[in-house]
C-alpha positions as CSV (number, residue, x, y, z in Angstrom):
1,M,-24.4,-9.3,-16.1
2,N,-23.4,-8.4,-12.5
3,V,-27.0,-8.6,-11.4
4,A,-26.0,-8.9,-7.7
5,L,-24.0,-5.7,-7.8
6,S,-26.3,-3.7,-10.1
7,I,-29.3,-4.4,-7.8
8,A,-27.4,-2.8,-4.9
9,E,-28.1,0.6,-6.5
10,N,-31.6,-0.1,-7.7
11,W,-34.2,2.2,-6.2
12,Y,-36.9,-0.5,-6.4
13,F,-34.7,-2.7,-4.3
14,Y,-34.1,0.1,-1.8
15,D,-37.9,0.6,-1.6
16,F,-38.3,-3.2,-1.0
17,L,-35.8,-3.2,1.8
18,D,-37.4,-0.1,3.4
19,K,-40.7,-2.0,3.5
20,I,-39.4,-5.2,5.0
21,C,-36.9,-3.6,7.4
22,P,-37.0,0.2,7.6
23,S,-34.0,0.5,9.9
24,Y,-31.6,-1.5,7.6
25,L,-29.2,0.6,5.5
26,A,-28.1,-1.4,2.4
27,P,-24.4,-1.1,1.5
28,S,-23.5,0.7,-1.7
29,C,-22.0,-1.0,-4.7
30,Y,-18.6,0.3,-3.8
31,V,-18.8,-1.1,-0.2
32,L,-19.9,-4.4,-1.6
33,L,-17.0,-4.6,-4.1
34,Y,-14.2,-3.2,-2.1
35,S,-15.0,-4.0,1.5
36,I,-17.4,-6.9,1.9
37,M,-16.3,-9.0,-1.1
38,D,-12.6,-8.5,-0.4
39,S,-12.9,-9.4,3.3
40,E,-14.9,-12.5,2.4
41,A,-12.4,-13.6,-0.3
42,A,-9.6,-13.2,2.3
43,R,-11.6,-15.2,4.9
44,V,-12.2,-18.0,2.5
45,Q,-8.5,-18.1,1.4
46,I,-7.3,-18.3,5.0
47,E,-9.8,-21.1,5.7
48,E,-8.6,-23.0,2.7
49,I,-5.0,-22.6,3.7
50,G,-5.9,-24.0,7.2
51,H,-7.6,-27.0,5.6
52,I,-4.6,-27.6,3.3
53,K,-2.1,-27.4,6.2
54,E,-4.0,-30.1,8.1
55,R,-3.9,-32.6,5.2
56,K,-1.2,-35.0,4.3
57,R,-0.6,-36.5,0.8
58,L,-2.7,-33.8,-0.8
59,T,-3.0,-33.0,-4.5
60,L,-4.4,-29.6,-5.1
61,L,-5.7,-28.8,-8.6
62,I,-6.6,-25.2,-9.5
63,N,-8.5,-24.6,-12.7
64,G,-8.2,-21.2,-14.2
């Protein structure tokens, strides 16, 4: 579970990144969870609200 987040702290992954792009500093798991993911979720929500405001006669179904 959470493979995408657990790999962020994997030393083999850091070694791989260092080989393909030595100047790149990978974000930590904390930064991924509380900065990047939160800002991306907010961006998507704002984009969806913009699409909804442009529509007329819209039925929006949310599952979950």
